[in-house]
C-alpha positions as CSV (number, residue, x, y, z in Angstrom):
1,M,24.7,-17.7,1.3
2,L,23.8,-19.6,4.4
3,I,26.4,-17.6,6.4
4,F,24.8,-14.4,5.3
5,G,21.4,-15.7,6.5
6,L,22.9,-16.6,9.8
7,V,24.6,-13.2,10.1
8,L,21.2,-11.6,9.6
9,A,19.6,-13.9,12.2
10,A,22.4,-13.0,14.6
11,A,21.7,-9.3,13.9
12,A,18.0,-9.8,14.6
13,A,18.9,-11.6,17.8
14,A,21.2,-8.7,18.8
15,F,18.4,-6.2,18.2
16,H,16.1,-8.3,20.4
17,V,18.7,-8.3,23.2
18,F,18.7,-4.5,22.9
19,I,14.9,-4.4,23.2
20,F,15.3,-6.7,26.3
21,A,17.6,-4.2,27.9
22,L,15.2,-1.3,27.2
23,E,12.1,-3.1,28.4
24,S,13.5,-5.1,31.4
25,L,16.4,-3.0,32.6
26,R,15.8,0.6,31.5
27,W,12.0,0.9,31.3
28,T,11.6,3.9,33.6
29,E,14.5,6.0,32.1
30,P,13.4,9.1,30.2
31,E,15.2,8.0,26.9
32,T,13.4,4.6,27.0
33,R,10.0,6.2,27.8
34,K,10.5,8.4,24.8
35,I,11.3,5.5,22.5
36,F,8.1,3.6,23.6
37,G,5.9,6.6,23.9
38,V,5.3,6.3,27.7
39,A,4.0,9.6,28.8
40,S,5.2,9.9,32.3
41,E,7.4,8.3,35.0
42,A,4.2,7.2,36.8
43,D,3.0,5.5,33.7
44,A,6.3,3.8,33.3
45,E,6.2,2.6,36.9
46,T,2.6,1.2,36.4
47,T,3.6,-0.7,33.3
48,K,7.0,-1.8,34.5
49,P,6.0,-5.4,35.4
50,L,4.5,-5.8,31.9
51,A,7.5,-4.4,30.2
52,F,9.8,-6.5,32.3
53,N,8.0,-9.7,31.2
54,Q,8.0,-8.5,27.5
55,G,11.7,-7.9,27.6
56,F,12.4,-11.4,28.7
57,Y,10.2,-12.7,25.8
58,N,12.5,-10.8,23.5
59,L,15.6,-12.1,25.2
60,F,14.4,-15.7,24.9
61,L,13.7,-15.3,21.2
62,A,17.2,-14.0,20.7
63,L,18.7,-16.9,22.8
64,A,16.8,-19.5,20.8
65,T,18.1,-18.0,17.5
66,L,21.7,-17.7,18.8
67,L,21.6,-21.3,20.1
68,G,20.3,-22.4,16.7
69,I,23.2,-20.6,14.9
70,A,25.7,-22.2,17.3
71,L,24.2,-25.7,16.8
72,L,24.1,-25.3,13.1
73,L,27.7,-24.2,12.9
74,S,28.7,-27.2,15.1
75,G,27.1,-29.6,12.6
76,L,23.7,-30.2,14.1
77,T,21.9,-29.0,11.0
78,T,18.3,-30.0,11.7
79,V,18.0,-28.8,15.3
80,G,20.1,-25.7,14.4
81,L,17.9,-24.7,11.5
82,T,14.8,-25.5,13.5
83,L,15.8,-23.1,16.3
84,V,16.9,-20.4,13.8
85,F,13.6,-20.5,11.9
86,A,11.6,-20.7,15.1
87,G,13.3,-17.8,16.7
88,T,13.3,-15.5,13.7
89,G,9.8,-16.7,12.7
90,M,8.4,-15.7,16.1
91,M,10.2,-12.3,15.9
92,L,8.6,-11.7,12.5
93,A,5.2,-12.9,13.8
94,A,5.4,-10.5,16.8
95,A,6.2,-7.6,14.4
96,L,3.1,-8.5,12.3
97,V,1.0,-8.5,15.4
98,L,2.3,-5.1,16.3
99,V,1.5,-3.5,13.0
100,L,-1.9,-5.3,12.6
101,S,-2.9,-4.2,16.1
102,N,-1.7,-0.6,15.6
103,P,-0.9,0.6,12.1
104,K,0.7,3.7,13.6
105,M,3.5,1.3,14.8
106,A,4.5,0.4,11.3
107,K,8.0,1.9,11.7
108,S,8.6,0.0,15.0
109,A,7.2,-3.2,13.4
110,A,9.6,-2.8,10.5
111,L,12.5,-2.4,12.8
112,Q,11.4,-5.4,14.8
113,G,10.6,-7.6,11.9
114,G,12.9,-6.5,9.0
115,L,16.0,-8.4,10.0
116,P,14.1,-11.6,10.9
117,L,12.3,-11.5,7.6
118,L,15.5,-11.2,5.6
119,A,17.2,-13.9,7.7
120,I,14.3,-16.3,7.0
121,I,14.3,-15.6,3.3
122,I,18.1,-15.8,2.8
123,T,18.5,-18.9,5.1
124,A,15.5,-20.7,3.4
125,V,16.9,-20.0,-0.1
126,A,20.4,-21.2,1.0
127,V,18.9,-24.4,2.4
128,A,16.8,-25.0,-0.7
129,V,19.7,-24.6,-3.1
130,S,22.2,-26.7,-1.1
């Protein structure tokens, strides 16, 4: 069961790496603007520094989670679990902030927070029963 939780955490991390690429590397491209509802190229250029920073936030959450998985699998259980729960917990918290600040973003929040939520639940249950 723990492995399943870690797979979900890794999938959540992969999704956040994808978000990083969209926000920090592809922000002004038409496909990315459509995904995020940015009306024009001018608006994308104006918000590019903010998106760039936000993308790295997502990357760092992913890296913390992936480092936690690696450490856990290498036998460093406490620090590994701490990083997995911190990374996925912050992913979930960010999704909650998104939906609470703008209920119209519920679908995006579900995409952003669904995998982290499942990872937290499955991993916590696995730790509790072991």
